[in-house]
C-alpha positions in Angstrom: -38.0 -12.2 -77.8 -35.4 -13.6 -80.1 -33.0 -16.1 -78.7 -30.0 -13.8 -79.3 -31.5 -11.4 -76.7 -31.4 -14.0 -73.9 -28.6 -15.5 -71.9 -28.9 -19.1 -70.5 -26.7 -19.7 -67.5 -26.2 -22.3 -64.8 -24.6 -21.8 -61.4 -23.7 -24.4 -58.7 -23.1 -22.1 -55.7 -24.2 -18.9 -54.1 -20.8 -17.4 -55.0 -21.3 -18.2 -58.7 -24.8 -16.7 -58.6 -23.3 -13.6 -57.0 -20.8 -13.6 -59.8 -23.6 -13.6 -62.4 -25.0 -10.5 -60.6 -21.6 -8.9 -60.7 -21.1 -9.6 -64.4 -24.6 -8.3 -65.1 -23.7 -5.0 -63.4 -20.3 -4.9 -65.2 -21.9 -5.3 -68.6 -24.6 -2.7 -68.1 -24.4 0.1 -70.8 -23.9 3.6 -69.7 -26.9 4.7 -67.6 -30.0 5.3 -69.7 -32.0 8.5 -69.8 -34.8 6.6 -68.2 -35.1 4.5 -65.1 -33.5 1.1 -65.5 -35.6 -1.9 -64.4 -34.6 -5.5 -63.8 -37.2 -8.1 -62.8 -36.0 -11.0 -60.7 -38.4 -13.9 -60.9 -38.3 -17.4 -59.4 -39.4 -19.6 -56.5 -38.3 -19.2 -52.9 -34.6 -20.1 -52.7 -33.9 -19.7 -56.4 -31.2 -17.1 -55.8 -32.9 -13.7 -56.5 -31.4 -11.9 -53.6 -28.0 -13.6 -54.1 -27.9 -12.3 -57.7 -29.0 -8.8 -56.4 -26.2 -8.9 -53.8 -23.6 -9.6 -56.5 -25.0 -6.8 -58.6 -24.9 -4.3 -55.8 -21.4 -5.2 -54.7 -20.2 -4.8 -58.3 -21.8 -1.3 -58.4 -19.7 -0.3 -55.4 -22.3 -0.8 -52.6 -20.5 -2.0 -49.4 -23.3 -2.3 -46.9 -25.3 -5.4 -46.0 -27.6 -6.7 -48.7 -30.5 -8.7 -47.5 -33.8 -9.5 -49.1 -36.2 -6.6 -48.3 -38.9 -9.2 -47.6 -40.2 -7.3 -44.5 -39.4 -3.7 -45.5 -40.5 -4.4 -49.1 -38.1 -1.7 -50.4 -34.5 -0.7 -49.7 -32.6 2.1 -51.5 -28.8 1.6 -51.8 -26.5 4.4 -53.0 -23.7 3.1 -55.2 -21.5 5.8 -56.8 -23.8 7.9 -59.1 -26.6 5.3 -59.1 -29.3 4.6 -56.5 -30.4 1.0 -56.6 -33.9 0.4 -55.4 -34.3 -3.2 -54.3 -37.8 -4.4 -53.9 -39.2 -7.7 -52.7 -43.0 -7.9 -53.4 -43.5 -11.4 -52.0 -45.6 -10.3 -49.1 -48.0 -8.1 -51.1 -51.6 -9.2 -50.8 -52.6 -7.6 -54.1 -50.9 -5.7 -57.0 -52.6 -2.4 -56.0 -50.5 -2.4 -52.8 -47.5 -1.3 -55.0 -49.1 2.1 -55.1 -48.5 2.5 -51.3 -44.7 2.1 -51.8 -44.3 5.5 -53.4 -42.4 4.2 -56.4 -43.6 7.1 -58.5 -41.2 9.3 -56.5 -38.3 6.9 -57.2 -38.7 6.6 -61.0 -35.8 8.8 -62.1 -32.9 8.4 -64.5 -30.3 7.9 -61.8 -32.2 5.0 -60.3 -32.1 1.3 -61.1 -34.8 -1.1 -59.8 -34.1 -4.7 -58.9 -37.6 -6.1 -58.3 -38.1 -9.6 -56.8 -41.5 -11.2 -57.3 -42.5 -8.6 -60.0 -45.6 -10.8 -60.9 -47.1 -9.6 -57.6 -47.0 -6.0 -58.7 -48.4 -6.7 -62.2 -49.3 -3.5 -64.1 -48.4 -1.2 -61.2 -44.6 -1.6 -62.0 -42.4 0.1 -64.6 -41.7 -2.1 -67.6 -38.5 -4.1 -67.4 -35.4 -3.7 -69.4 -34.3 -7.2 -68.4 -36.1 -10.2 -66.8 -33.9 -12.6 -64.9 -35.7 -15.9 -64.3 -34.1 -18.2 -61.8 -35.0 -21.8 -61.1 -33.6 -24.6 -58.9 -32.6 -28.0 -60.2 -31.1 -30.9 -58.3 -27.5 -29.9 -58.8 -27.6 -26.3 -60.1 -29.6 -23.1 -60.4 -30.6 -22.0 -63.9 -30.7 -18.3 -64.8 -32.2 -16.9 -68.0 -31.7 -13.2 -68.6 -34.0 -11.9 -71.3 -34.1 -8.4 -72.8 -37.4 -6.6 -72.8 -36.3 -3.2 -74.2 -33.8 -1.7 -76.6 -31.6 -0.9 -73.6 -32.0 -4.5 -72.4 -30.9 -5.8 -75.8 -27.8 -3.6 -75.8 -27.1 -4.9 -72.2 -27.4 -8.5 -73.2 -25.2 -7.9 -76.3 -22.5 -6.5 -74.0 -22.4 -9.7 -71.8 -18.9 -11.1 -71.8 -20.1 -14.3 -73.4 -23.3 -13.2 -75.1 -25.3 -15.6 -77.2 -26.2 -18.5 -75.0 -23.4 -18.3 -72.4 -23.2 -20.9 -69.7 -21.1 -20.9 -66.6 
């Protein structure tokens, strides 16, 4: 993917990572006619759930936002959008994704935030964006890369698109 379709960010606190999630939600184009999918990749403690929390809050969800590590899937209604938050860390194999009933949730008024997507492999819908998070000694790095036309439009709408850094 061309560099102009990726954002490179750094955060130094959970609040800043939540802020990235909020800005991501705020820069999303009008809902697509297809399901919107965001993959959240990174090691344990990299900030995937924290980014998801900021995204959900910015979409208007006011309930508790925790990693769905044990439930695997949580649906959150936020205005006209249902946000499906998945955490696939505990899957023993990619085929287990089929038991989650995702096919019933793939609708145009749904947005997926999927933590640990690599554990679901080919059983997941293709992403519009991939947010890759990593931990360094004094900061967290976040790269948000477009993987679809909708994703490219989304990245272009980012307030400081083109290699922004916090």
